[in-house]
N, C-alpha and C positions, 0 to 999 in steps of 0.2 A: 234719183231713181235707184230702186233696189233691184238686185239681180238675185233670182232664186237658183241655187245650185242643185245638183242631183241629190244632195243630202238634205234638202229642204232648209238650207241655211240661207239667210238673206244678207247680202253684202251690198252696201251702197257704192256709188261710183268712185268716191274718193279711195275707199279701201280696195276696191277692185283694181284701180289704177296702180296703187301702191304694191299690190301683190304681183301684178304683171311686171312692174319695174324691178322688183326684187328677183323674180324669176329670170328676167333678162340679165341682170347683174351677175347672178350666179352662173348662168350659161356662159357669159363672156369669160368669167374666171376659169371655169372648167375647160372651155375650148381653147383658151389662150388667144393672144393677139394674132399669132401667125395663122391660126386655123379659121379666122373669120372670113377669109376669102373663099374657102372651099368647105362647105358643110357636107356631112353625109347625106345621101339622097333622101332618106326617110325624114331627117330633120329639116331639110330644105322644103320638102313637101308640106310638113306641118307648119312651117313658118309662112309658106304661101297661103295655106288655109286660114291662118290667123289674119293675114293681110286682107283676104277676101271678106272675112267676117267683119273686120273693121270698116269696110266700105259699105256693107249692107245697112239699110235703115231699119231700126228696130220698130216693131209695131207699137202703136200708141196704146198706153195702158188706160187711157180715158175712153169710156164707151161713147159712141155717137148718140145723138138724141134719138135716132131711129131704134137703136139697140135698147134704149132705156124704156121706150113706150111699148107696152103690150098692145098689139093691134086689136085684140078682142075688147080692150077697154078704152081704146082711143076715141070712139064715137061717144061713149058715155062721159068721158072727160070733157070733150068739146061741148056737149049738151049742158053739163053742169056749169061750165064756164059761161056759156051763153045765158043761162038762167041767172047767174050772179050779175051779169051786166044789165039785165032787163029790170 
């Protein structure tokens, strides 16, 4: 699956995970081991938002059959299919 960023860049799931892991590693280095228990409130809020986003189910990128069929042409498609069967 590809993710589109605000800059119209497409990143696949493997690279997205690698970027997130690298950001986490750098944050741990900057904050140090002793600071991992108490984060600044704003950073704690952002981490909670990330956790919430991870729990959300992403919408499907595949359209449903109903979305692919134009209702104006549905009857003509059925009629032509019926004619082919006859």
